[in-house]
C-alpha positions in Angstrom: 0.0 0.0 0.0 1.4 3.4 -1.0 1.4 6.1 1.7 -0.2 9.3 0.5 2.2 12.2 -0.1 0.4 14.4 2.5 0.9 11.7 5.1 4.6 11.3 4.3 5.0 15.1 4.5 3.3 15.2 7.9 5.5 12.3 9.2 8.6 14.3 8.2 7.3 17.4 9.8 6.5 15.4 13.0 10.1 14.0 13.0 11.5 17.5 12.6 9.3 18.7 15.5 10.6 15.8 17.7 14.2 16.7 16.9 13.6 20.3 17.7 12.0 19.4 21.0 14.8 16.9 21.8 17.3 19.8 21.5 15.6 21.9 24.2 13.8 19.3 26.3 16.2 19.4 29.3 16.1 23.2 29.3 12.3 23.1 29.1 12.0 20.7 32.0 14.4 22.9 34.0 12.3 26.0 33.3 15.2 27.6 31.3 13.4 28.5 28.0 11.5 31.6 27.0 7.6 31.6 27.1 7.2 31.1 23.4 9.5 28.0 23.3 7.8 26.7 26.5 4.4 27.0 24.8 5.6 25.2 21.6 7.3 22.4 23.5 4.4 22.0 25.8 2.0 21.7 22.9 4.3 19.2 21.1 4.5 17.1 24.3 0.8 17.0 24.6 0.4 16.0 20.9 3.3 13.5 20.5 3.0 10.4 22.6 6.7 9.4 22.2 8.1 12.8 23.2 5.6 13.1 26.0 6.8 9.7 27.4 10.4 10.8 27.1 9.6 14.0 29.0 7.8 11.9 31.7 10.9 9.6 32.0 13.2 12.6 32.4 10.9 14.1 35.0 10.9 10.8 36.9 14.7 10.5 36.7 15.1 14.1 38.0 12.6 13.5 40.8 14.4 10.3 41.8 17.8 12.0 41.7 16.5 14.9 43.8 15.4 12.4 46.5 18.9 10.9 46.7 22.3 12.1 47.6 24.1 9.3 45.7 23.1 7.1 42.9 23.3 3.3 43.1 25.1 1.4 40.4 21.9 -0.1 38.8 20.3 3.4 38.5 23.5 4.8 37.1 23.7 2.0 34.5 20.1 2.4 33.5 20.5 6.2 33.2 23.6 5.8 31.1 21.9 3.2 28.8 18.9 5.5 28.4 21.1 8.5 27.6 23.0 6.4 25.0 19.7 5.3 23.3 18.5 8.9 23.2 21.9 10.0 21.7 21.7 7.3 19.1 18.1 8.2 18.2 18.9 12.0 17.9 22.5 12.3 16.7 23.8 15.8 17.0 21.0 16.9 19.3 
């Protein structure tokens, strides 16, 4: 089945939006972006399940780290593995 051109265009636009959000996600979660960027990222996170889940994961990691003075080895390994997967998925971000 051939995918309509309009759908292919939308998928490319969605990927571009995901990559743009990936570049500013940490700053957004830390409250370090301007109001316009925060609005755009917030809207994207509501509309994009995948990016919303990544943001939720980052929030959970940050909350977990805030509750601890030191990180156990398993948590460190999981965090490093997660960061590696994100870096592979968004090279240059």
